[in-house]
N, CA, C and O of each residue as an XYZ file, in Angstrom:
976
protein
N     152.073     87.028    124.722
C     150.734     87.543    125.033
C     150.483     87.454    126.541
O     150.781     86.438    127.170
N     149.933     88.526    127.108
C     149.610     88.538    128.529
C     148.116     88.288    128.727
O     147.283     88.752    127.948
N     147.802     87.552    129.773
C     146.414     87.209    130.050
C     145.985     87.768    131.403
O     146.798     87.936    132.313
N     144.691     88.051    131.512
C     144.106     88.459    132.788
C     143.571     87.218    133.471
O     142.916     86.387    132.841
N     143.843     87.092    134.740
C     143.395     85.933    135.513
C     141.876     85.787    135.397
O     141.147     86.691    135.804
N     141.387     84.681    134.855
C     139.935     84.489    134.711
C     139.183     84.571    136.037
O     138.006     84.929    136.067
N     139.869     84.237    137.140
C     139.208     84.290    138.447
C     138.769     85.711    138.797
O     137.795     85.900    139.525
N     139.494     86.718    138.274
C     139.107     88.112    138.524
C     137.743     88.376    137.905
O     136.867     88.961    138.542
N     137.565     87.944    136.668
C     136.276     88.116    136.002
C     135.163     87.367    136.699
O     134.053     87.882    136.829
N     135.446     86.155    137.151
C     134.431     85.359    137.846
C     133.988     86.039    139.135
O     132.801     86.059    139.458
N     134.946     86.594    139.867
C     134.602     87.276    141.127
C     133.752     88.518    140.868
O     132.850     88.836    141.643
N     134.046     89.211    139.777
C     133.255     90.394    139.450
C     131.845     89.999    139.024
O     130.875     90.649    139.412
N     131.728     88.947    138.235
C     130.404     88.475    137.814
C     129.558     88.073    139.024
O     128.347     88.292    139.040
N     130.192     87.492    140.022
C     129.463     87.084    141.222
C     128.887     88.277    141.975
O     127.889     88.146    142.684
N     129.521     89.449    141.820
C     129.065     90.639    142.539
C     128.146     91.523    141.691
O     127.635     92.530    142.179
N     127.938     91.154    140.439
C     127.026     91.925    139.575
C     125.630     91.912    140.168
O     125.153     90.888    140.658
N     124.978     93.077    140.114
C     123.642     93.204    140.671
C     123.626     93.524    142.147
O     122.559     93.599    142.755
N     124.814     93.718    142.741
C     124.901     94.056    144.163
C     125.684     95.353    144.342
O     126.312     95.849    143.407
N     125.634     95.898    145.572
C     126.371     97.129    145.846
C     127.855     96.881    146.109
O     128.590     97.808    146.450
N     128.293     95.639    145.950
C     129.697     95.299    146.159
C     130.526     95.418    144.878
O     131.755     95.387    144.928
N     129.858     95.554    143.741
C     130.576     95.530    142.472
C     131.508     96.723    142.296
O     132.626     96.558    141.806
N     131.077     97.916    142.683
C     131.900     99.116    142.482
C     133.267     98.968    143.142
O     134.300     99.171    142.504
N     133.262     98.614    144.413
C     134.518     98.476    145.154
C     135.364     97.336    144.600
O     136.584     97.461    144.492
N     134.717     96.224    144.249
C     135.448     95.073    143.729
C     136.114     95.390    142.388
O     137.247     94.975    142.145
N     135.417     96.123    141.521
C     135.978     96.440    140.207
C     137.132     97.428    140.339
O     138.126     97.325    139.620
N     137.002     98.377    141.249
C     138.113     99.315    141.469
C     139.323     98.570    142.013
O     140.449     98.815    141.580
N     139.102     97.665    142.956
C     140.202     96.891    143.529
C     140.894     96.052    142.451
O     142.117     95.920    142.458
N     140.117     95.487    141.530
C     140.701     94.706    140.439
C     141.554     95.589    139.534
O     142.633     95.187    139.100
N     141.059     96.803    139.250
C     141.819     97.733    138.407
C     143.122     98.141    139.075
O     144.124     98.374    138.399
N     143.112     98.228    140.396
C     144.299     98.667    141.130
C     145.430     97.651    141.102
O     146.548     97.961    141.515
N     145.157     96.438    140.619
C     146.240     95.476    140.446
C     147.081     95.820    139.230
O     148.158     95.256    139.036
N     146.590     96.756    138.400
C     147.307     97.148    137.189
C     147.657     98.619    137.139
O     148.701     98.983    136.597
N     146.803     99.482    137.698
C     147.036    100.923    137.654
C     146.707    101.536    139.019
O     145.992    100.922    139.811
N     147.216    102.735    139.303
C     146.915    103.394    140.582
C     145.568    104.130    140.536
O     145.493    105.324    140.826
N     144.520    103.407    140.170
C     143.188    104.028    140.064
C     142.687    104.429    141.443
O     142.839    103.687    142.414
N     142.092    105.605    141.516
C     141.585    106.122    142.784
C     140.063    106.166    142.845
O     139.479    106.272    143.923
N     139.427    106.084    141.681
C     137.974    106.221    141.662
C     137.410    105.537    140.418
O     138.059    105.480    139.374
N     136.193    105.022    140.553
C     135.510    104.381    139.439
C     134.122    104.992    139.294
O     133.465    105.322    140.282
N     133.693    105.136    138.058
C     132.357    105.661    137.775
C     131.859    105.020    136.489
O     132.598    104.942    135.508
N     130.619    104.564    136.487
C     130.055    103.957    135.283
C     128.614    104.410    135.118
O     127.899    104.628    136.095
N     128.201    104.549    133.860
C     126.830    104.984    133.593
C     126.332    104.429    132.276
O     127.102    103.961    131.437
N     125.030    104.495    132.122
C     124.342    104.140    130.883
C     123.627    105.387    130.393
O     123.094    106.145    131.204
N     123.603    105.619    129.081
C     122.921    106.800    128.547
C     122.509    106.568    127.106
O     123.054    105.704    126.419
N     121.541    107.349    126.662
C     121.157    107.410    125.258
C     121.380    108.842    124.794
O     121.727    109.712    125.593
N     121.180    109.087    123.499
C     121.384    110.445    122.987
C     120.443    111.443    123.630
O     120.796    112.612    123.787
N     119.253    111.005    124.003
C     118.239    111.926    124.506
C     118.071    111.893    126.026
O     117.173    112.545    126.559
N     118.918    111.144    126.726
C     118.734    111.025    128.172
C     119.974    111.461    128.930
O     121.084    111.458    128.397
N     119.764    111.838    130.185
C     120.889    112.087    131.073
C     121.424    110.727    131.535
O     120.689    109.740    131.521
N     122.691    110.668    131.943
C     123.272    109.389    132.342
C     122.565    108.751    133.541
O     122.167    109.427    134.489
N     122.428    107.449    133.463
C     121.912    106.645    134.575
C     123.127    106.036    135.282
O     123.838    105.212    134.706
N     123.356    106.443    136.523
C     124.519    105.975    137.265
C     124.406    104.480    137.558
O     123.369    104.002    138.020
N     125.487    103.753    137.283
C     125.512    102.312    137.535
C     126.520    101.932    138.615
O     126.249    101.052    139.433
N     127.681    102.587    138.624
C     128.711    102.323    139.617
C     129.342    103.629    140.065
O     129.487    104.557    139.270
N     129.715    103.703    141.328
C     130.430    104.869    141.830
C     131.122    104.494    143.132
O     130.479    104.079    144.097
N     132.452    104.648    143.144
C     133.205    104.336    144.353
C     134.576    104.989    144.248
O     135.162    105.040    143.166
N     135.091    105.489    145.372
C     136.400    106.117    145.357
C     137.157    105.928    146.646
O     136.575    105.634    147.690
N     138.472    106.100    146.564
C     139.326    105.989    147.743
C     139.233    107.229    148.613
O     139.501    107.171    149.813
N     138.856    108.350    148.016
C     138.724    109.601    148.756
C     137.250    109.965    148.875
O     136.409    109.403    148.174
N     136.940    110.897    149.756
C     135.555    111.323    149.936
C     135.072    112.103    148.713
O     135.873    112.709    148.000
N     133.779    112.084    148.477
C     133.205    112.895    147.417
C     132.942    112.168    146.118
O     132.455    112.783    145.170
N     133.248    110.865    146.034
C     133.061    110.132    144.774
C     131.600    110.135    144.348
O     131.288    110.401    143.187
N     130.712    109.843    145.280
C     129.288    109.796    144.949
C     128.774    111.178    144.546
O     127.955    111.293    143.634
N     129.242    112.212    145.211
C     128.827    113.580    144.878
C     129.304    113.973    143.482
O     128.566    114.598    142.721
N     130.531    113.606    143.153
C     131.047    113.917    141.816
C     130.262    113.158    140.743
O     129.951    113.711    139.688
N     129.951    111.909    141.014
C     129.185    111.111    140.051
C     127.804    111.698    139.821
O     127.326    111.763    138.689
N     127.170    112.125    140.901
C     125.836    112.722    140.788
C     125.889    114.027    139.996
O     125.024    114.283    139.159
N     126.903    114.852    140.259
C     127.043    116.123    139.542
C     127.300    115.885    138.060
O     126.780    116.602    137.205
N     128.106    114.873    137.767
C     128.374    114.548    136.363
C     127.090    114.135    135.663
O     126.790    114.609    134.567
N     126.331    113.244    136.304
C     125.102    112.734    135.689
C     124.066    113.829    135.485
O     123.288    113.787    134.532
N     124.057    114.815    136.386
C     123.049    115.866    136.315
C     123.450    117.011    135.387
O     122.595    117.598    134.724
N     124.749    117.335    135.334
C     125.162    118.549    134.615
C     126.383    118.366    133.714
O     126.337    118.709    132.533
N     127.478    117.825    134.264
C     128.772    117.906    133.608
C     128.949    116.987    132.411
O     129.877    117.185    131.628
N     128.089    115.988    132.244
C     128.250    115.068    131.113
C     128.201    115.811    129.783
O     128.772    115.355    128.793
N     127.518    116.958    129.759
C     127.402    117.737    128.527
C     128.772    118.253    128.075
O     129.017    118.397    126.877
N     129.668    118.531    129.037
C     130.983    119.094    128.722
C     132.062    118.035    128.555
O     133.218    118.372    128.300
N     131.711    116.769    128.692
C     132.703    115.702    128.688
C     133.060    115.281    127.260
O     132.161    115.101    126.439
N     134.351    115.121    126.942
C     134.759    114.696    125.597
C     134.174    113.340    125.192
O     134.008    113.066    124.003
N     133.866    112.506    126.161
C     133.323    111.176    125.859
C     131.937    111.284    125.217
O     131.532    110.388    124.476
N     131.223    112.348    125.487
C     129.886    112.519    124.902
C     129.962    112.515    123.375
O     129.136    111.886    122.713
N     130.936    113.205    122.826
C     131.094    113.245    121.370
C     131.455    111.861    120.835
O     130.976    111.451    119.778
N     132.293    111.158    121.564
C     132.669    109.800    121.158
C     131.448    108.899    121.126
O     131.281    108.110    120.196
N     130.598    109.009    122.128
C     129.378    108.190    122.188
C     128.470    108.440    120.988
O     127.887    107.509    120.432
N     128.358    109.704    120.596
C     127.469    110.058    119.495
C     127.972    109.523    118.157
O     127.178    109.239    117.261
N     129.286    109.387    118.023
C     129.866    109.014    116.736
C     130.107    107.516    116.568
O     130.428    107.061    115.470
N     129.960    106.758    117.627
C     130.265    105.335    117.563
C     129.089    104.555    116.974
O     127.929    104.906    117.193
N     129.394    103.512    116.239
C     128.363    102.677    115.616
C     127.842    101.645    116.615
O     128.547    101.297    117.562
N     126.620    101.152    116.418
C     126.078    100.121    117.307
C     126.954     98.863    117.323
O     127.564     98.489    116.321
N     126.992     98.230    118.491
C     127.737     96.980    118.681
C     129.234     97.146    118.458
O     129.912     96.249    117.957
N     129.724     98.305    118.840
C     131.165     98.544    118.825
C     131.558     99.225    120.132
O     130.723     99.797    120.833
N     132.849     99.148    120.440
C     133.321     99.732    121.685
C     134.450    100.719    121.456
O     134.894    100.918    120.325
N     134.910    101.333    122.530
C     136.022    102.282    122.431
C     136.794    102.329    123.745
O     136.277    101.998    124.812
N     138.041    102.751    123.629
C     138.885    103.044    124.781
C     139.443    104.435    124.573
O     140.038    104.708    123.531
N     139.267    105.312    125.530
C     139.715    106.691    125.360
C     140.374    107.197    126.641
O     139.824    107.095    127.737
N     141.563    107.740    126.459
C     142.317    108.328    127.567
C     142.112    109.841    127.520
O     142.455    110.491    126.533
N     141.547    110.396    128.599
C     141.275    111.828    128.665
C     142.174    112.460    129.722
O     142.110    112.105    130.899
N     143.005    113.394    129.292
C     143.865    114.142    130.209
C     143.165    115.423    130.644
O     142.319    115.948    129.921
N     143.511    115.915    131.805
C     142.876    117.119    132.339
C     143.003    118.296    131.374
O     142.144    119.177    131.350
N     144.070    118.310    130.582
C     144.283    119.412    129.639
C     143.213    119.459    128.545
O     143.043    120.483    127.884
N     142.495    118.349    128.357
C     141.446    118.295    127.343
C     140.099    118.800    127.866
O     139.134    118.914    127.109
N     140.043    119.102    129.164
C     138.820    119.594    129.786
C     138.898    121.102    129.932
O     139.847    121.615    130.525
N     137.923    121.817    129.406
C     137.926    123.274    129.508
C     137.861    123.710    130.964
O     137.218    123.061    131.789
N     138.534    124.819    131.273
C     138.496    125.331    132.638
C     137.070    125.757    132.980
O     136.384    126.396    132.184
N     136.647    125.385    134.185
C     135.281    125.682    134.608
C     134.857    124.729    135.705
O     135.689    124.046    136.303
N     133.571    124.684    135.966
C     133.053    123.884    137.074
C     133.358    122.398    136.910
O     133.734    121.729    137.872
N     133.194    121.879    135.688
C     133.425    120.452    135.484
C     134.870    120.084    135.802
O     135.131    119.140    136.548
N     135.799    120.832    135.233
C     137.215    120.544    135.467
C     137.570    120.705    136.947
O     138.342    119.915    137.491
N     137.014    121.712    137.587
C     137.329    121.962    138.990
C     136.796    120.842    139.885
O     137.545    120.269    140.676
N     135.524    120.535    139.763
C     134.894    119.582    140.667
C     135.318    118.139    140.420
O     135.439    117.366    141.371
N     135.545    117.757    139.159
C     135.807    116.348    138.838
C     137.271    116.026    138.569
O     137.632    114.856    138.443
N     138.129    117.059    138.478
C     139.545    116.811    138.242
C     140.439    117.556    139.236
O     141.167    116.937    140.011
N     140.376    118.879    139.206
C     141.329    119.654    140.003
C     141.118    119.491    141.508
O     142.080    119.263    142.241
N     139.901    119.603    141.969
C     139.637    119.515    143.409
C     140.041    118.163    143.992
O     140.715    118.136    145.022
N     139.658    117.026    143.374
C     140.093    115.728    143.906
C     141.519    115.351    143.523
O     142.049    114.355    144.016
N     142.151    116.142    142.642
C     143.540    115.886    142.280
C     143.747    114.890    141.155
O     144.833    114.323    141.035
N     142.737    114.662    140.328
C     142.867    113.710    139.222
C     143.521    114.384    138.018
O     143.201    115.525    137.686
N     144.436    113.669    137.370
C     145.098    114.197    136.172
C     144.553    113.563    134.889
O     144.604    114.164    133.816
N     144.034    112.343    135.019
C     143.591    111.613    133.834
C     142.415    110.704    134.174
O     142.215    110.320    135.326
N     141.641    110.369    133.137
C     140.645    109.316    133.294
C     140.725    108.391    132.086
O     140.932    108.829    130.955
N     140.558    107.107    132.356
C     140.639    106.080    131.329
C     139.244    105.514    131.135
O     138.661    104.946    132.058
N     138.712    105.673    129.930
C     137.301    105.373    129.685
C     137.124    104.232    128.687
O     137.756    104.200    127.631
N     136.259    103.310    129.048
C     135.870    102.223    128.159
C     134.384    102.368    127.862
O     133.600    102.698    128.753
N     133.999    102.128    126.636
C     132.590    102.269    126.288
C     132.124    101.201    125.326
O     132.911    100.637    124.567
N     130.835    100.935    125.368
C     130.218     99.996    124.439
C     128.853    100.529    124.029
O     128.062    100.953    124.871
N     128.585    100.503    122.738
C     127.303    100.960    122.214
C     126.424     99.748    121.940
O     126.687     98.988    121.008
N     125.381     99.561    122.747
C     124.452     98.448    122.556
C     123.137     99.015    122.041
O     122.328     99.542    122.804
N     122.941     98.896    120.729
C     121.762     99.506    120.125
C     121.849    101.020    120.259
O     122.812    101.637    119.803
N     120.830    101.617    120.891
C     120.807    103.063    121.082
C     121.343    103.495    122.443
O     121.365    104.688    122.746
N     121.769    102.549    123.258
C     122.259    102.889    124.590
C     123.765    102.707    124.691
O     124.334    101.762    124.145
N     124.401    103.639    125.407
C     125.845    103.591    125.615
C     126.139    103.200    127.056
O     125.456    103.635    127.983
N     127.154    102.379    127.228
C     127.656    102.042    128.555
C     129.080    102.568    128.645
O     129.918    102.254    127.799
N     129.355    103.369    129.670
C     130.679    103.970    129.816
C     131.226    103.659    131.207
O     130.547    103.855    132.215
N     132.453    103.176    131.239
C     133.144    102.832    132.480
C     134.415    103.659    132.557
O     135.211    103.673    131.619
N     134.607    104.352    133.680
C     135.731    105.277    133.811
C     136.541    104.997    135.074
O     135.987    104.762    136.148
N     137.869    105.026    134.920
C     138.784    104.938    136.057
C     139.572    106.252    136.128
O     140.140    106.694    135.130
N     139.603    106.863    137.301
C     140.334    108.118    137.504
C     141.672    107.846    138.175
O     141.760    107.042    139.104
N     142.710    108.521    137.698
C     144.044    108.369    138.281
C     144.628    109.744    138.587
O     144.187    110.761    138.051
N     145.635    109.747    139.466
C     146.252    111.003    139.886
C     147.667    111.172    139.366
O     148.258    112.241    139.525
N     148.218    110.147    138.752
C     149.595    110.219    138.261
C     149.658    109.665    136.850
O     149.611    108.451    136.649
N     149.763    110.552    135.876
C     149.765    110.118    134.477
C     151.024    109.327    134.112
O     151.063    108.672    133.070
N     152.049    109.386    134.964
C     153.275    108.651    134.686
C     153.153    107.169    135.026
O     154.062    106.390    134.737
N     152.031    106.772    135.640
C     151.850    105.374    136.020
C     150.684    104.741    135.255
O     150.015    103.851    135.779
N     150.441    105.182    134.046
C     149.365    104.611    133.249
C     149.767    103.236    132.719
O     150.956    102.965    132.552
N     148.795    102.370    132.455
C     149.086    100.975    132.131
C     149.523    100.747    130.689
O     149.370    101.611    129.826
N     150.073     99.555    130.456
C     150.328     99.161    129.074
C     148.960     98.951    128.422
O     148.108     98.252    128.970
N     148.760     99.543    127.280
C     147.422     99.595    126.677
C     146.797     98.219    126.386
O     145.638     98.015    126.749
N     147.490     97.276    125.760
C     146.824     96.010    125.406
C     146.240     95.272    126.611
O     145.096     94.821    126.555
N     147.000     95.142    127.695
C     146.519     94.408    128.863
C     145.364     95.129    129.528
O     144.380     94.502    129.919
N     145.476     96.442    129.659
C     144.413     97.183    130.332
C     143.163     97.258    129.468
O     142.050     97.264    129.995
N     143.325     97.315    128.163
C     142.158     97.283    127.271
C     141.408     95.961    127.414
O     140.178     95.933    127.395
N     142.151     94.875    127.556
C     141.516     93.572    127.747
C     140.753     93.548    129.071
O     139.656     92.995    129.153
N     141.334     94.144    130.093
C     140.668     94.227    131.396
C     139.396     95.068    131.283
O     138.349     94.689    131.807
N     139.489     96.203    130.602
C     138.330     97.078    130.447
C     137.206     96.417    129.682
O     136.032     96.591    130.011
N     137.564     95.657    128.658
C     136.555     94.937    127.876
C     135.824     93.919    128.756
O     134.607     93.766    128.659
N     136.570     93.234    129.605
C     135.960     92.284    130.529
C     135.024     93.002    131.504
O     133.926     92.522    131.787
N     135.461     94.139    132.007
C     134.645     94.898    132.956
C     133.363     95.418    132.318
O     132.324     95.477    132.976
N     133.426     95.800    131.034
C     132.217     96.243    130.343
C     131.183     95.123    130.273
O     129.984     95.359    130.430
N     131.654     93.921    130.039
C     130.741     92.768    130.004
C     130.048     92.610    131.351
O     128.839     92.387    131.414
N     130.821     92.727    132.423
C     130.255     92.623    133.776
C     129.282     93.770    134.034
O     128.215     93.575    134.616
N     129.663     94.970    133.592
C     128.825     96.146    133.814
C     127.458     96.005    133.149
O     126.435     96.307    133.765
N     127.435     95.551    131.911
C     126.171     95.387    131.199
C     125.330     94.299    131.864
O     124.110     94.428    131.972
N     125.981     93.241    132.303
C     125.280     92.193    133.039
C     124.690     92.750    134.336
O     123.569     92.410    134.714
N     125.447     93.597    135.002
C     125.015     94.249    136.242
C     123.748     95.070    136.010
O     122.793     94.996    136.784
N     123.758     95.851    134.933
C     122.597     96.692    134.647
C     121.382     95.845    134.273
O     120.258     96.176    134.651
N     121.597     94.768    133.541
C     120.489     93.895    133.161
C     119.836     93.270    134.393
O     118.617     93.106    134.439
N     120.645     92.927    135.380
C     120.098     92.376    136.623
C     119.263     93.434    137.338
O     118.166     93.150    137.817
N     119.789     94.651    137.406
C     119.053     95.733    138.074
C     117.729     96.007    137.367
O     116.707     96.230    138.016
N     117.752     95.988    136.039
C     116.526     96.241    135.278
C     115.505     95.132    135.511
O     114.306     95.396    135.602
N     115.974     93.909    135.607
C     115.087     92.774    135.823
C     114.339     92.897    137.145
O     113.196     92.459    137.268
N     115.001     93.499    138.133
C     114.395     93.638    139.455
C     113.861     95.044    139.702
O     113.602     95.424    140.844
N     113.698     95.811    138.628
C     113.199     97.188    138.767
C     111.761     97.194    139.274
O     111.020     96.222    139.125
N     111.393     98.328    139.880
C     110.056     98.485    140.460
C     109.261     99.489    139.623
O     109.590    100.675    139.636
N     108.217     99.050    138.890
C     107.416     99.974    138.063
C     106.815    101.115    138.884
O     106.746    102.250    138.412
N     106.379    100.818    140.112
C     105.807    101.856    140.964
C     106.843    102.934    141.251
O     106.530    104.124    141.215
N     108.070    102.523    141.535
C     109.139    103.486    141.815
C     109.409    104.366    140.596
O     109.686    105.558    140.736
N     109.327    103.777    139.402
C     109.544    104.557    138.175
C     108.479    105.643    138.024
O     108.789    106.775    137.652
N     107.232    105.296    138.311
C     106.158    106.290    138.207
C     106.329    107.387    139.266
O     106.153    108.571    138.978
N     106.670    106.983    140.479
C     106.889    107.959    141.547
C     108.074    108.865    141.229
O     108.061    110.056    141.541
N     109.098    108.286    140.604
C     110.280    109.073    140.226
C     109.894    110.178    139.252
O     110.368    111.308    139.373
N     109.047    109.863    138.297
C     108.601    110.871    137.325
C     107.826    111.989    138.005
O     108.006    113.161    137.674
N     106.963    111.633    138.957
C     106.174    112.634    139.687
C     107.084    113.537    140.519
O     106.921    114.757    140.531
N     108.033    112.928    141.206
C     108.948    113.699    142.059
C     109.811    114.628    141.213
O     110.033    115.778    141.590
N     110.297    114.146    140.081
C     111.112    114.990    139.207
C     110.324    116.207    138.718
O     110.871    117.305    138.611
N     109.043    116.006    138.424
C     108.217    117.100    137.916
C     107.887    118.117    139.005
O     107.915    119.325    138.768
N     107.577    117.620    140.195
C     107.157    118.517    141.275
C     108.315    119.156    142.032
O     108.197    120.276    142.529
N     109.419    118.448    142.116
C     110.525    118.934    142.947
C     111.834    118.967    142.151
O     112.735    118.173    142.424
N     111.952    119.860    141.184
C     113.157    119.924    140.345
C     114.411    120.338    141.120
O     115.528    120.215    140.616
N     114.216    120.835    142.356
C     115.380    121.234    143.142
C     116.165    120.052    143.678
O     117.301    120.216    144.123
N     115.572    118.850    143.642
C     116.272    117.660    144.113
C     117.288    117.196    143.082
O     117.076    117.356    141.880
N     118.380    116.627    143.544
C     119.364    116.062    142.627
C     118.819    114.752    142.055
O     117.812    114.222    142.527
N     119.499    114.247    141.039
C     119.084    112.991    140.416
C     119.009    111.873    141.447
O     118.028    111.131    141.493
N     120.036    111.752    142.269
C     120.101    110.681    143.254
C     119.064    110.873    144.359
O     118.451    109.903    144.804
N     118.864    112.098    144.800
C     117.879    112.358    145.853
C     116.478    111.974    145.403
O     115.735    111.337    146.149
N     116.117    112.361    144.181
C     114.792    112.034    143.657
C     114.629    110.521    143.499
O     113.567    109.967    143.784
N     115.679    109.873    143.047
C     115.646    108.423    142.848
C     115.421    107.697    144.170
O     114.610    106.774    144.245
N     116.129    108.109    145.199
C     116.012    107.457    146.501
C     114.663    107.749    147.141
O     114.089    106.877    147.794
N     114.153    108.951    146.966
C     112.820    109.273    147.490
C     111.756    108.387    146.834
O     110.848    107.896    147.505
N     111.875    108.190    145.533
C     110.900    107.361    144.811
C     110.950    105.918    145.287
O     109.912    105.296    145.510
N     112.145    105.389    145.440
C     112.288    104.010    145.902
C     111.775    103.847    147.329
O     111.193    102.820    147.677
N     111.998    104.871    148.149
C     111.504    104.839    149.534
C     109.984    104.820    149.560
O     109.380    104.034    150.290
N     109.365    105.688    148.762
C     107.900    105.736    148.708
C     107.311    104.438    148.164
O     106.171    104.088    148.471
N     108.089    103.730    147.359
C     107.621    102.453    146.812
C     107.726    101.325    147.834
O     107.392    100.177    147.541
N     108.190    101.661    149.035
C     108.252    100.673    150.101
C     109.534     99.875    150.164
O     109.597     98.851    150.844
N     110.561    100.333    149.460
C     111.834     99.610    149.437
C     112.735    100.129    150.561
O     112.925    101.337    150.697
N     113.281     99.228    151.353
C     114.103     99.590    152.499
C     115.502    100.029    152.066
O     115.963     99.704    150.972
N     116.164    100.775    152.952
C     117.486    101.329    152.647
C     118.502    100.281    152.198
O     119.215    100.529    151.226
N     118.608     99.113    152.859
C     119.590     98.119    152.387
C     119.307     97.639    150.958
O     120.234     97.407    150.183
N     118.029     97.493    150.617
C     117.670     97.063    149.257
C     117.973     98.164    148.246
O     118.454     97.893    147.146
N     117.687     99.418    148.631
C     118.001    100.548    147.744
C     119.505    100.606    147.507
O     119.955    100.811    146.379
N     120.272    100.426    148.567
C     121.734    100.446    148.459
C     122.217     99.368    147.496
O     123.102     99.603    146.673
N     121.630     98.197    147.609
C     122.025     97.089    146.738
C     121.693     97.381    145.283
O     122.464     97.044    144.384
N     120.549     98.007    145.054
C     120.119     98.337    143.696
C     120.996     99.405    143.061
O     121.337     99.315    141.881
N     121.363    100.425    143.848
C     122.102    101.568    143.308
C     123.617    101.418    143.398
O     124.353    102.235    142.846
N     124.083    100.388    144.082
C     125.517    100.183    144.194
C     126.192    101.140    145.155
O     127.346    101.516    144.949
N     125.479    101.545    146.216
C     126.031    102.431    147.238
C     125.770    101.808    148.602
O     125.121    100.765    148.693
N     126.266    102.433    149.659
C     126.077    101.879    150.995
C     124.737    102.329    151.586
O     124.209    103.365    151.182
N     124.180    101.571    152.536
C     122.935    101.983    153.199
C     123.055    103.351    153.874
O     122.095    104.122    153.886
N     124.220    103.652    154.432
C     124.413    104.956    155.068
C     124.328    106.090    154.052
O     123.810    107.165    154.357
N     124.836    105.848    152.843
C     124.755    106.862    151.793
C     123.307    107.075    151.373
O     122.899    108.201    151.091
N     122.532    105.996    151.333
C     121.101    106.110    151.021
C     120.430    107.019    152.044
O     119.670    107.914    151.674
N     120.702    106.797    153.312
C     120.088    107.601    154.365
C     120.517    109.057    154.278
O     119.721    109.960    154.534
N     121.778    109.285    153.917
C     122.273    110.663    153.787
C     121.542    111.401    152.679
O     121.109    112.537    152.875
N     121.396    110.771    151.513
C     120.682    111.409    150.403
C     119.224    111.660    150.766
O     118.664    112.699    150.419
N     118.614    110.712    151.461
C     117.215    110.886    151.838
C     117.046    112.052    152.806
O     116.104    112.835    152.685
N     117.952    112.162    153.755
C     117.895    113.277    154.708
C     118.094    114.619    154.007
O     117.426    115.600    154.335
N     119.003    114.661    153.054
C     119.236    115.901    152.297
C     117.986    116.283    151.510
O     117.609    117.454    151.454
N     117.350    115.283    150.904
C     116.130    115.552    150.126
C     115.032    116.092    151.032
O     114.365    117.068    150.687
N     114.842    115.464    152.183
C     113.813    115.916    153.112
C     114.097    117.344    153.577
O     113.180    118.154    153.721
N     115.379    117.643    153.811
C     115.744    118.992    154.250
C     115.423    120.022    153.170
O     114.929    121.106    153.479
N     115.695    119.697    151.917
C     115.391    120.615    150.807
C     113.889    120.884    150.717
O     113.455    121.994    150.408
N     113.111    119.842    150.995
C     111.658    119.963    150.861
C     110.975    120.440    152.130
O     109.764    120.662    152.147
N     111.756    120.597    153.195
C     111.179    121.077    154.449
C     110.276    120.066    155.128
O     109.307    120.445    155.786
N     110.580    118.787    154.979
C     109.776    117.732    155.597
C     110.683    116.873    156.476
O     111.907    117.000    156.434
N     110.063    115.993    157.278
C     110.845    115.183    158.200
C     110.642    113.682    158.042
O     111.368    112.895    158.649
N     109.677    113.279    157.245
C     109.391    111.851    157.171
C     108.866    111.447    155.795
O     108.500    112.286    154.972
N     108.843    110.136    155.575
C     108.304    109.588    154.335
C     106.807    109.867    154.223
O     106.293    110.116    153.133
N     106.120    109.825    155.350
C     104.678    110.114    155.335
C     104.403    111.539    154.872
O     103.448    111.785    154.135
N     105.237    112.472    155.304
C     105.086    113.864    154.863
C     105.340    113.992    153.364
O     104.658    114.748    152.672
N     106.332    113.241    152.868
C     106.638    113.268    151.427
C     105.448    112.718    150.641
O     105.044    113.282    149.624
N     104.901    111.620    151.126
C     103.734    111.021    150.456
C     102.562    111.989    150.456
O     101.871    112.141    149.448
N     102.341    112.648    151.600
C     101.263    113.614    151.699
C     101.424    114.768    150.731
O     100.450    115.230    150.138
N     102.663    115.236    150.568
C     102.903    116.373    149.648
C     102.622    115.985    148.209
O     102.170    116.818    147.424
N     102.882    114.721    147.845
C     102.623    114.259    146.479
C     101.135    114.092    146.257
O     100.614    114.479    145.210
N     100.442    113.517    147.237
C      99.000    113.306    147.113
C      98.271    114.637    146.998
O      97.311    114.767    146.238
N      98.733    115.619    147.758
C      98.084    116.929    147.742
C      98.475    117.739    146.511
O      98.016    118.869    146.343
């Protein structure tokens, strides 16, 4: 029997609830497989995915994650698996590019970045699903299933703990502002609207980055893109547009 070093799990638990978890979990996976990107989300049958982790070795990881959460999750084979799984059970599913229909999803999330496969772990907690995905570029270097399944199960535990910490520190005001922004400005992406709401709630970029598991620079980039879409230049202008 092969074991995973318990210190790996401890280090990941220490980073739960921070923006360091995405990179740390990908680095841990790379000790076993040539993973190039990590993406994790929470979802229910009636909701779009809530992004929990996103990090990649190449550019565009955050953009791909946002596009998946906003549109492509509908075309993903894992969606059917989530619907059919019973509460308090998990799954491991290997998805090859050949299982993805040709189109925008396959192009943006597989062909363009050069991914051939994704390895997905999931857990159904009540009515909510947690899904953790590792993307690879060489299907000939996939891991031995028992050891990697044990690693994935450990990571799911950390992921759920991570989300529980984020929920505990959630801002009710930001949630209300997020709903208003989504209704008034549907042209914004999921991430842009989320960051605008957190900004209006008075949360600074480093704190937003820590909450969303991204870098402060990425927070500023999304905020600038949102302002450009809305034709405004500042948070005060955004607040004024909502009040009016």
